C-alpha positions in Angstrom: 0.0 0.1 0.0 1.4 3.4 -0.9 2.0 5.8 2.1 1.3 9.4 1.5 -0.7 12.4 2.6 -4.4 12.8 2.9 -6.5 15.9 3.6 -9.6 15.9 5.6 -12.0 18.6 6.5 -13.5 18.4 9.9 -16.7 20.3 10.2 -18.0 20.8 13.7 -21.4 22.4 14.4 -20.7 25.6 16.3 -18.5 28.6 16.4 -14.9 29.4 16.4 -14.4 28.9 20.1 -14.9 25.1 19.9 -12.6 24.8 16.9 -10.0 26.3 19.2 -10.7 24.4 22.4 -10.0 21.2 20.1 -6.8 22.7 18.9 -5.7 23.6 22.3 -5.9 20.0 23.3 -3.8 18.4 20.6 -0.3 17.2 21.4 1.0 15.2 18.5 -0.8 17.2 15.6 0.8 20.6 14.7 -1.1 23.7 14.2 0.2 24.9 10.9 -1.0 25.7 7.4 1.5 24.1 5.5 5.3 22.8 6.2 5.8 20.6 3.2 6.9 17.8 5.5 5.5 14.2 6.4 4.0 15.1 9.8 0.1 15.6 10.4 -0.8 19.3 10.4 -4.2 20.9 11.3 -5.2 24.3 10.7 -8.5 26.5 11.0 -8.9 27.9 7.5 -11.3 30.8 8.3 -8.4 32.6 10.1 -5.6 31.2 8.2 -5.7 30.2 4.6 -9.1 31.8 3.8 -9.1 34.8 6.5 -9.4 37.3 3.4 -12.4 35.6 1.9 -15.8 37.1 3.0 -17.4 35.1 5.7 -20.5 34.6 3.5 -18.4 33.2 0.7 -16.4 30.9 3.1 -19.8 29.6 4.3 -21.3 28.9 0.9 -18.1 27.0 0.2 -18.4 24.8 3.2 -15.8 26.5 5.4 -17.4 27.7 8.6 -16.1 28.8 11.9 -15.9 25.2 13.2 -14.1 23.7 10.2 -10.7 22.5 10.6 -8.4 21.1 8.0 -6.4 18.0 8.7 -3.5 16.9 6.5 -2.7 13.4 7.7 1.1 12.5 7.6 2.9 9.5 8.4 2.4 9.2 12.2 0.9 5.8 13.5 -2.9 6.0 13.2 -3.6 5.2 16.8 -1.4 8.3 18.0 -3.4 10.4 15.7 -6.8 9.1 16.9 -5.8 9.4 20.3 -4.7 13.1 19.9 -7.8 13.9 18.1 -10.0 12.3 20.8 -8.3 14.4 23.5 -9.2 17.5 21.3 -12.7 16.5 20.6 -13.3 15.6 24.3 -12.7 19.6 24.9 -15.7 20.4 22.7 
């Protein structure tokens, strides 16, 4: 099986605060837009990659205040799941 990156968008109902509570609890996943490496990254598009896009356009494109972008790297899946579970428990 080929190993590589996978991008996933997590959409949580709610506001920006919930997304940031999740991000604050992560230990393994790195909060970053793109580093070009093999590690798993997570970002909040509404305040990073799409902050210049009007909110109405972001929303109609599926990018809400609770949206997080996850780029899955090469870490062990169990470690990633545990880190995300810790973050989700905060919201």
